[in-house]
All heavy atoms as an XYZ file, in Angstrom:
739
protein
N     216.542    251.444    122.881
C     217.290    251.956    121.776
C     216.672    253.227    121.215
O     215.659    253.706    121.686
N     217.286    253.735    120.198
C     216.832    254.955    119.546
C     216.161    254.595    118.242
O     216.690    253.813    117.457
C     218.024    255.903    119.272
C     217.574    257.127    118.521
C     218.704    256.272    120.563
N     214.981    255.137    118.020
C     214.259    254.937    116.773
C     214.233    256.273    116.042
O     213.784    257.279    116.580
C     212.818    254.428    117.038
C     212.083    254.256    115.735
C     212.857    253.129    117.822
N     214.750    256.253    114.828
C     214.799    257.479    114.038
C     213.433    257.783    113.444
O     212.612    256.892    113.285
C     215.834    257.332    112.917
C     217.278    257.133    113.370
C     218.173    256.865    112.177
C     217.770    258.339    114.140
N     213.167    259.051    113.122
C     211.896    259.393    112.491
C     211.700    258.603    111.199
O     212.623    258.454    110.412
C     212.028    260.890    112.197
C     213.073    261.382    113.135
C     213.994    260.227    113.359
N     210.509    258.071    111.018
C     210.200    257.285    109.829
C     210.486    255.806    109.978
O     210.152    255.019    109.097
N     211.123    255.390    111.075
C     211.405    253.976    111.308
C     210.296    253.360    112.140
O     209.701    254.017    112.985
C     212.731    253.772    112.042
C     213.944    254.053    111.217
C     215.227    253.735    111.963
O     215.239    253.757    113.201
O     216.223    253.468    111.289
N     210.058    252.091    111.895
C     209.078    251.352    112.673
C     209.807    250.735    113.866
O     210.773    249.985    113.697
C     208.440    250.263    111.808
C     207.353    249.503    112.533
O     206.989    249.890    113.664
O     206.849    248.518    111.959
N     209.357    251.057    115.069
C     210.026    250.576    116.284
C     210.056    249.058    116.349
O     210.990    248.471    116.886
C     209.330    251.145    117.516
N     209.042    248.394    115.797
C     208.989    246.934    115.839
C     210.037    246.312    114.923
O     210.455    245.179    115.146
C     207.596    246.455    115.441
N     210.503    247.028    113.912
C     211.457    246.475    112.952
C     212.909    246.793    113.280
O     213.809    246.297    112.624
C     211.136    247.001    111.542
C     209.815    246.485    111.013
C     209.585    246.968    109.604
C     208.254    246.448    109.080
N     207.989    246.930    107.719
N     213.133    247.608    114.281
C     214.506    247.944    114.654
C     215.094    246.770    115.427
O     214.539    246.333    116.425
C     214.551    249.228    115.519
C     215.968    249.491    116.005
C     214.034    250.400    114.728
N     216.216    246.244    114.919
C     216.831    245.111    115.597
C     217.510    245.586    116.872
O     217.910    246.743    116.994
C     217.885    244.434    114.694
O     218.940    245.360    114.459
C     217.274    243.982    113.382
N     217.645    244.689    117.805
C     218.279    245.037    119.075
C     219.723    245.464    118.859
O     220.199    246.406    119.459
C     218.206    243.849    120.039
C     218.542    244.194    121.470
C     217.595    245.236    122.069
O     216.421    245.291    121.713
O     218.071    246.011    122.909
N     220.443    244.771    117.961
C     221.832    245.129    117.685
C     221.912    246.524    117.087
O     222.740    247.334    117.488
C     222.460    244.114    116.731
C     223.905    244.409    116.413
C     224.486    243.366    115.472
C     225.920    243.710    115.140
N     226.486    242.799    114.153
N     221.061    246.846    116.134
C     221.060    248.169    115.511
C     220.766    249.258    116.517
O     221.391    250.311    116.504
N     219.834    249.009    117.412
C     219.488    250.008    118.422
C     220.659    250.253    119.369
O     220.929    251.378    119.754
C     218.258    249.559    119.200
N     221.369    249.191    119.736
C     222.507    249.353    120.643
C     223.634    250.135    119.984
O     224.251    250.987    120.610
C     223.024    247.985    121.096
C     222.137    247.293    122.095
C     222.715    245.962    122.502
C     221.790    245.248    123.451
N     222.267    243.897    123.770
N     223.910    249.848    118.720
C     224.973    250.561    118.009
C     224.625    252.032    117.891
O     225.439    252.908    118.149
C     225.218    249.934    116.616
C     226.129    250.810    115.776
C     225.820    248.548    116.767
N     223.382    252.333    117.513
C     222.963    253.721    117.381
C     223.024    254.431    118.721
O     223.471    255.567    118.808
C     221.547    253.791    116.799
C     221.008    255.181    116.515
C     221.930    255.936    115.570
C     219.619    255.102    115.934
N     222.606    253.755    119.784
C     222.659    254.358    121.119
C     224.100    254.649    121.515
O     224.398    255.712    122.046
C     221.988    253.436    122.151
O     220.646    253.222    121.756
C     222.011    254.050    123.524
N     225.001    253.727    121.254
C     226.406    253.930    121.603
C     226.991    255.093    120.812
O     227.679    255.951    121.369
C     227.202    252.654    121.338
N     226.682    255.151    119.519
C     227.222    256.238    118.691
C     226.641    257.582    119.113
O     227.348    258.581    119.146
C     226.934    255.974    117.212
C     227.806    254.898    116.627
C     227.556    254.723    115.156
C     228.445    253.642    114.589
N     228.210    253.441    113.155
N     225.373    257.619    119.444
C     224.787    258.889    119.863
C     225.345    259.303    121.216
O     225.482    260.491    121.494
C     223.257    258.818    119.894
O     222.807    257.913    120.873
N     225.678    258.338    122.061
C     226.309    258.647    123.344
C     227.673    259.297    123.152
O     228.013    260.268    123.832
N     228.448    258.769    122.207
C     229.758    259.364    121.907
C     229.585    260.773    121.340
O     230.349    261.679    121.676
C     230.540    258.501    120.914
C     230.972    257.164    121.460
C     230.838    256.007    120.710
C     231.525    257.058    122.736
C     231.234    254.777    121.208
C     231.923    255.833    123.240
C     231.777    254.697    122.470
O     232.169    253.484    122.969
N     228.594    260.944    120.475
C     228.349    262.262    119.891
C     227.937    263.262    120.971
O     228.393    264.407    120.969
C     227.272    262.166    118.811
N     227.071    262.830    121.888
C     226.647    263.705    122.990
C     227.839    264.099    123.853
O     227.968    265.259    124.257
C     225.589    263.027    123.846
S     223.926    263.401    123.345
N     228.693    263.145    124.154
C     229.857    263.437    124.984
C     230.806    264.387    124.259
O     231.392    265.285    124.874
C     230.588    262.164    125.389
C     231.614    262.406    126.439
N     232.934    262.620    126.142
C     231.509    262.523    127.788
C     233.609    262.837    127.252
N     232.770    262.782    128.266
N     230.957    264.209    122.960
C     231.801    265.105    122.184
C     231.241    266.526    122.206
O     231.997    267.496    122.370
C     231.905    264.598    120.746
O     232.682    265.459    119.967
N     229.933    266.660    122.054
C     229.298    267.983    122.128
C     229.480    268.585    123.516
O     229.770    269.780    123.652
C     227.812    267.883    121.793
S     227.495    267.546    120.063
N     229.309    267.762    124.537
C     229.474    268.210    125.922
C     230.874    268.785    126.140
O     231.041    269.889    126.638
C     229.205    267.028    126.861
C     229.723    267.209    128.252
C     229.009    267.955    129.184
C     230.920    266.625    128.658
C     229.485    268.125    130.475
C     231.403    266.789    129.937
C     230.671    267.537    130.840
O     231.147    267.710    132.113
N     231.901    268.018    125.748
C     233.285    268.471    125.928
C     233.549    269.746    125.130
O     234.212    270.660    125.609
C     234.266    267.381    125.502
C     234.425    266.270    126.514
C     235.034    266.770    127.798
O     234.448    266.631    128.852
N     236.200    267.355    127.735
N     233.026    269.799    123.909
C     233.228    270.982    123.071
C     232.602    272.216    123.701
O     233.180    273.310    123.656
C     232.643    270.755    121.681
O     233.308    269.705    121.030
N     231.427    272.060    124.301
C     230.773    273.187    124.964
C     231.569    273.670    126.167
O     231.679    274.878    126.402
C     229.347    272.808    125.377
C     228.340    272.728    124.241
C     227.071    272.001    124.695
C     228.012    274.122    123.723
N     232.133    272.745    126.923
C     232.972    273.129    128.064
C     234.190    273.906    127.580
O     234.516    274.981    128.106
C     233.408    271.895    128.884
C     232.207    271.220    129.540
C     234.468    272.267    129.921
C     231.553    272.027    130.631
N     234.877    273.387    126.549
C     236.075    274.055    126.041
C     235.746    275.420    125.447
O     236.481    276.391    125.660
C     236.782    273.186    125.003
C     237.320    271.885    125.546
C     237.342    270.744    124.771
C     237.814    271.799    126.842
C     237.839    269.546    125.257
C     238.310    270.605    127.343
C     238.322    269.485    126.546
O     238.812    268.309    127.035
N     234.648    275.499    124.689
C     234.250    276.779    124.108
C     233.911    277.790    125.203
O     234.308    278.955    125.131
C     233.061    276.588    123.171
C     232.515    277.857    122.514
C     233.587    278.548    121.681
C     231.304    277.522    121.671
N     233.196    277.338    126.230
C     232.884    278.213    127.356
C     234.142    278.710    128.044
O     234.233    279.884    128.423
N     235.137    277.829    128.191
C     236.399    278.229    128.810
C     237.110    279.305    127.978
O     237.595    280.300    128.521
C     237.327    277.024    128.979
C     236.866    276.063    130.056
O     235.996    276.444    130.877
O     237.373    274.923    130.080
N     237.162    279.101    126.662
C     237.822    280.081    125.788
C     237.103    281.424    125.858
O     237.740    282.480    125.960
C     237.891    279.552    124.341
C     238.309    280.647    123.371
C     238.841    278.374    124.244
N     235.767    281.393    125.827
C     235.001    282.637    125.909
C     235.186    283.332    127.258
O     235.258    284.557    127.338
C     233.518    282.365    125.648
C     233.165    281.921    124.227
C     231.704    281.493    124.160
C     233.457    283.020    123.235
N     235.283    282.529    128.310
C     235.501    283.111    129.642
C     236.890    283.734    129.741
O     237.058    284.832    130.266
C     235.315    282.036    130.719
C     235.489    282.553    132.140
C     235.069    281.521    133.162
N     235.639    280.217    132.950
C     236.811    279.807    133.460
N     237.521    280.609    134.222
N     237.244    278.581    133.231
N     237.895    283.032    129.216
C     239.253    283.580    129.222
C     239.310    284.880    128.428
O     240.012    285.817    128.816
C     240.259    282.586    128.647
C     240.412    281.322    129.438
C     240.746    280.132    128.816
C     240.209    281.295    130.815
C     240.881    278.959    129.531
C     240.336    280.126    131.532
C     240.679    278.958    130.886
O     240.809    277.798    131.584
N     238.591    284.929    127.309
C     238.548    286.161    126.513
C     238.031    287.322    127.358
O     238.588    288.419    127.326
C     237.646    285.979    125.296
C     237.454    287.250    124.502
C     236.313    287.181    123.510
O     235.485    286.260    123.589
O     236.260    288.085    122.667
N     236.976    287.079    128.104
C     236.380    288.146    128.916
C     237.285    288.556    130.072
O     237.403    289.733    130.388
C     235.010    287.714    129.445
C     233.972    287.493    128.371
C     233.719    288.725    127.540
O     233.603    289.835    128.048
N     233.641    288.540    126.233
N     237.931    287.600    130.705
C     238.734    287.926    131.885
C     240.100    288.501    131.541
O     240.652    289.284    132.312
C     238.919    286.700    132.797
O     239.501    285.637    132.049
C     237.601    286.260    133.391
N     240.663    288.126    130.392
C     242.028    288.541    130.076
C     242.134    289.587    128.968
O     243.166    290.250    128.867
C     242.876    287.327    129.698
C     243.019    286.347    130.813
N     243.735    286.613    131.961
C     242.513    285.102    130.981
C     243.671    285.578    132.776
N     242.934    284.649    132.203
N     241.113    289.730    128.142
C     241.209    290.647    127.012
C     240.244    291.820    127.076
O     240.318    292.718    126.249
C     240.996    289.879    125.691
C     241.981    288.751    125.405
C     241.606    288.044    124.103
C     243.398    289.280    125.322
N     239.334    291.817    128.015
C     238.342    292.889    128.125
C     238.581    293.699    129.397
O     238.960    293.145    130.426
C     236.932    292.313    128.187
C     236.545    291.446    127.040
C     235.811    292.238    126.000
N     235.323    291.317    124.983
C     235.468    291.529    123.705
N     236.044    292.611    123.280
N     235.007    290.657    122.839
N     238.323    294.998    129.335
C     238.367    295.784    130.569
C     237.285    295.301    131.532
O     236.259    294.759    131.109
C     238.078    297.214    130.110
C     238.184    297.219    128.634
C     238.035    295.816    128.165
N     237.517    295.482    132.800
C     236.608    294.968    133.829
C     235.171    295.463    133.624
O     234.221    294.705    133.818
C     237.122    295.367    135.219
C     236.380    294.722    136.333
N     236.366    293.357    136.514
C     235.613    295.241    137.327
C     235.625    293.075    137.568
N     235.162    294.204    138.084
N     235.005    296.710    133.220
C     233.657    297.257    133.058
C     232.989    296.850    131.748
O     231.810    297.117    131.535
C     233.686    298.790    133.169
C     234.578    299.437    132.130
O     235.503    298.766    131.617
O     234.354    300.620    131.821
N     233.699    296.166    130.849
C     233.144    295.740    129.555
C     232.916    294.232    129.473
O     232.589    293.710    128.425
C     234.089    296.144    128.417
C     234.390    297.600    128.333
C     233.274    298.329    127.656
C     233.704    299.787    127.475
N     232.653    300.620    126.990
N     233.087    293.533    130.581
C     232.953    292.068    130.568
C     231.498    291.629    130.482
O     230.622    292.211    131.101
C     233.568    291.469    131.829
C     235.051    291.616    131.902
C     235.570    290.991    133.157
N     237.011    291.183    133.275
C     237.716    290.838    134.314
N     237.128    290.287    135.358
N     238.996    291.032    134.347
N     231.287    290.583    129.701
C     229.969    289.941    129.615
C     230.196    288.433    129.580
O     230.935    287.922    128.741
C     229.234    290.374    128.348
O     228.065    289.608    128.193
N     229.560    287.737    130.499
C     229.744    286.292    130.589
C     228.530    285.524    130.065
O     228.326    284.364    130.416
C     230.048    285.893    132.038
C     231.370    286.412    132.516
C     231.445    287.558    133.294
C     232.546    285.791    132.147
C     232.660    288.046    133.723
C     233.772    286.273    132.576
C     233.830    287.404    133.366
N     227.734    286.158    129.200
C     226.564    285.474    128.638
C     226.972    284.301    127.762
O     226.365    283.242    127.820
C     225.715    286.457    127.834
C     224.986    287.455    128.679
C     224.139    288.381    127.825
C     223.464    289.423    128.703
N     222.637    290.336    127.914
N     227.992    284.482    126.938
C     228.453    283.415    126.043
C     228.940    282.186    126.791
O     228.442    281.077    126.566
N     229.921    282.369    127.678
C     230.389    281.186    128.406
C     229.305    280.573    129.295
O     229.205    279.361    129.403
C     231.566    281.693    129.238
C     231.551    283.160    129.153
C     230.720    283.543    127.974
N     228.467    281.413    129.891
C     227.391    280.882    130.724
C     226.437    280.019    129.923
O     225.986    278.961    130.378
N     226.139    280.451    128.718
C     225.258    279.684    127.841
C     225.881    278.331    127.484
O     225.208    277.304    127.490
C     224.965    280.484    126.577
O     224.179    279.740    125.686
N     227.171    278.338    127.178
C     227.862    277.079    126.856
C     227.823    276.108    128.035
O     227.540    274.923    127.871
C     229.310    277.353    126.461
S     229.507    278.167    124.884
N     228.110    276.621    129.234
C     228.127    275.755    130.416
C     226.725    275.225    130.740
O     226.577    274.073    131.134
C     228.698    276.499    131.622
C     230.134    276.932    131.454
C     230.576    278.136    131.981
C     231.061    276.149    130.776
C     231.893    278.548    131.844
C     232.377    276.549    130.630
C     232.786    277.748    131.167
O     234.090    278.144    131.030
N     225.706    276.049    130.566
C     224.336    275.575    130.830
C     223.921    274.497    129.832
O     223.263    273.529    130.189
C     223.363    276.742    130.827
C     223.372    277.529    132.129
C     222.236    278.530    132.212
N     222.457    279.678    131.338
C     223.273    280.686    131.624
N     223.934    280.700    132.765
N     223.418    281.691    130.787
N     224.315    274.658    128.567
C     224.002    273.634    127.573
C     224.742    272.339    127.876
O     224.185    271.247    127.720
C     224.353    274.135    126.177
C     223.423    275.229    125.682
C     223.841    275.752    124.330
O     224.117    274.982    123.422
N     223.899    277.068    124.199
N     225.990    272.451    128.321
C     226.748    271.254    128.699
C     226.097    270.570    129.898
O     225.995    269.341    129.943
C     228.195    271.624    129.014
N     225.626    271.362    130.860
C     224.947    270.791    132.033
C     223.644    270.113    131.628
O     223.233    269.131    132.238
C     224.677    271.880    133.069
N     222.997    270.620    130.600
C     221.764    269.991    130.101
C     222.080    268.628    129.486
O     221.329    267.676    129.666
C     221.094    270.904    129.074
C     219.858    270.308    128.461
C     218.651    270.314    129.157
C     219.887    269.731    127.204
C     217.511    269.766    128.610
C     218.751    269.175    126.643
C     217.571    269.195    127.353
O     216.448    268.631    126.811
N     223.205    268.536    128.754
C     223.568    267.258    128.128
C     223.959    266.199    129.150
O     223.599    265.039    129.014
C     224.726    267.463    127.142
C     224.387    268.160    125.840
C     225.657    268.385    125.024
C     223.388    267.358    125.037
N     224.732    266.598    130.166
C     225.165    265.679    131.215
C     224.967    266.327    132.577
O     225.917    266.829    133.183
C     226.634    265.272    131.023
C     226.846    264.249    129.968
C     227.281    264.614    128.706
C     226.602    262.910    130.218
C     227.471    263.670    127.715
C     226.785    261.952    129.241
C     227.219    262.330    127.983
N     223.743    266.328    133.094
C     223.474    267.004    134.369
C     224.205    266.378    135.557
O     224.436    267.051    136.559
C     221.960    266.895    134.527
C     221.518    265.841    133.590
C     222.555    265.739    132.516
N     224.595    265.116    135.438
C     225.278    264.457    136.545
C     226.745    264.870    136.655
O     227.395    264.601    137.661
C     225.168    262.933    136.428
C     225.872    262.332    135.235
C     225.045    262.321    133.950
O     223.931    262.869    133.917
O     225.549    261.776    132.961
N     227.277    265.521    135.638
C     228.666    265.972    135.666
C     228.780    267.277    136.452
O     227.961    268.182    136.298
C     229.185    266.194    134.239
O     230.468    266.756    134.282
N     229.789    267.380    137.259
C     229.979    268.574    138.066
C     230.751    269.678    137.365
O     230.725    270.827    137.795
N     231.431    269.345    136.269
C     232.290    270.320    135.606
C     231.550    271.578    135.139
O     231.991    272.682    135.452
C     233.021    269.649    134.440
C     234.144    270.491    133.900
O     234.456    271.549    134.422
N     234.771    270.019    132.846
N     230.436    271.474    134.401
C     229.775    272.716    133.977
C     229.239    273.528    135.154
O     229.250    274.759    135.121
C     228.654    272.260    133.053
C     228.474    270.823    133.303
C     229.768    270.306    133.842
N     228.810    272.850    136.198
C     228.315    273.552    137.385
C     229.456    274.300    138.077
O     229.279    275.424    138.560
C     227.645    272.570    138.345
C     226.508    271.832    137.715
N     225.292    272.419    137.475
C     226.414    270.561    137.242
C     224.482    271.542    136.906
N     225.148    270.412    136.752
N     230.632    273.679    138.101
C     231.802    274.340    138.673
C     232.176    275.566    137.847
O     232.479    276.626    138.414
C     232.981    273.366    138.720
C     234.217    274.014    139.276
O     234.256    274.384    140.439
N     235.222    274.172    138.434
N     232.152    275.438    136.532
C     232.510    276.557    135.671
C     231.509    277.704    135.824
O     231.891    278.873    135.795
C     232.597    276.114    134.211
C     233.608    275.000    133.943
C     235.005    275.350    134.371
O     235.321    275.377    135.563
N     235.864    275.630    133.414
N     230.234    277.381    135.989
C     229.237    278.423    136.243
C     229.526    279.129    137.562
O     229.369    280.344    137.677
C     227.831    277.830    136.252
C     227.226    277.537    134.889
C     225.957    276.702    135.037
C     226.934    278.821    134.132
N     229.969    278.381    138.555
C     230.317    278.986    139.843
C     231.480    279.962    139.701
O     231.495    281.013    140.345
C     230.688    277.907    140.860
O     229.560    277.139    141.185
N     232.430    279.633    138.857
C     233.549    280.541    138.613
C     233.035    281.859    138.035
O     233.451    282.945    138.457
C     234.591    279.892    137.668
C     235.627    280.903    137.216
C     235.252    278.708    138.340
N     232.106    281.769    137.092
C     231.526    282.986    136.506
C     230.786    283.784    137.569
O     230.917    285.010    137.639
C     230.585    282.628    135.338
C     231.402    282.142    134.148
C     229.740    283.830    134.932
C     230.566    281.665    132.986
N     230.016    283.107    138.403
C     229.275    283.814    139.454
C     230.232    284.519    140.418
O     229.956    285.635    140.863
C     228.355    282.861    140.211
C     227.250    282.287    139.361
C     226.834    280.974    139.526
C     226.612    283.043    138.388
C     225.817    280.440    138.757
C     225.600    282.519    137.611
C     225.204    281.220    137.800
O     224.193    280.690    137.027
N     231.349    283.901    140.743
C     232.322    284.550    141.615
C     232.958    285.764    140.938
O     233.188    286.790    141.575
C     233.403    283.554    142.031
C     232.961    282.473    143.020
C     234.073    281.452    143.225
C     232.551    283.093    144.339
N     233.229    285.643    139.636
C     233.809    286.771    138.899
C     232.851    287.955    138.808
O     233.285    289.099    138.739
C     234.196    286.326    137.479
C     235.415    285.423    137.365
C     235.534    284.860    135.950
C     236.684    286.181    137.731
N     231.555    287.675    138.797
C     230.563    288.759    138.695
C     230.052    289.202    140.047
O     229.143    290.040    140.125
C     229.382    288.316    137.808
O     228.785    287.142    138.365
C     229.818    288.064    136.389
N     230.599    288.653    141.130
C     230.205    289.075    142.468
C     228.909    288.456    142.973
O     228.349    288.903    143.962
N     228.459    287.401    142.320
C     227.227    286.717    142.743
C     227.604    285.515    143.593
O     227.404    284.364    143.226
C     226.403    286.287    141.523
C     225.971    287.442    140.648
C     225.223    286.979    139.421
O     224.125    286.397    139.586
O     225.744    287.171    138.315
N     228.144    285.797    144.763
C     228.668    284.748    145.632
C     227.612    283.735    146.056
O     227.882    282.542    146.141
C     229.323    285.354    146.871
C     230.529    286.212    146.517
O     230.992    286.139    145.367
O     230.989    286.952    147.396
N     226.403    284.180    146.319
C     225.359    283.269    146.765
C     224.987    282.269    145.673
O     224.767    281.099    145.958
C     224.109    284.059    147.197
C     223.055    283.205    147.833
C     223.260    282.661    149.084
C     221.872    282.922    147.171
C     222.298    281.858    149.682
C     220.910    282.126    147.752
C     221.125    281.586    149.009
N     224.962    282.707    144.430
C     224.653    281.801    143.325
C     225.796    280.809    143.088
O     225.588    279.720    142.556
C     224.387    282.574    142.041
C     223.065    283.296    142.062
C     222.771    283.938    140.742
N     222.348    282.926    139.792
C     222.069    283.183    138.519
N     222.189    284.413    138.054
N     221.686    282.223    137.713
N     227.016    281.198    143.458
C     228.162    280.315    143.258
C     228.074    279.075    144.139
O     228.652    278.036    143.808
C     229.457    281.062    143.553
N     227.364    279.175    145.228
C     227.219    278.036    146.135
C     226.197    277.113    145.559
O     226.244    275.995    145.423
C     226.774    278.483    147.537
C     226.594    277.299    148.450
C     227.762    279.452    148.107
């Protein structure tokens, strides 16, 4: 389970730890999804609203990397990073 700062690990009940773990899991997943969506919006902004020579994919790349950090087993952020690499001509990194 999860022990919050200032809590004694020996006094945390098993039920309380499970509830906190479940809630933090939902919060992590919500953050993960939000980062993917934000990265997508930022990427669309660069590809559809900016001239080709003014594009910067630092924002969406950062969002996708943070999402990959939260759930490394998910392929979605890695796929989105590959899309950015293809758009910037970094074909080898896309693989």
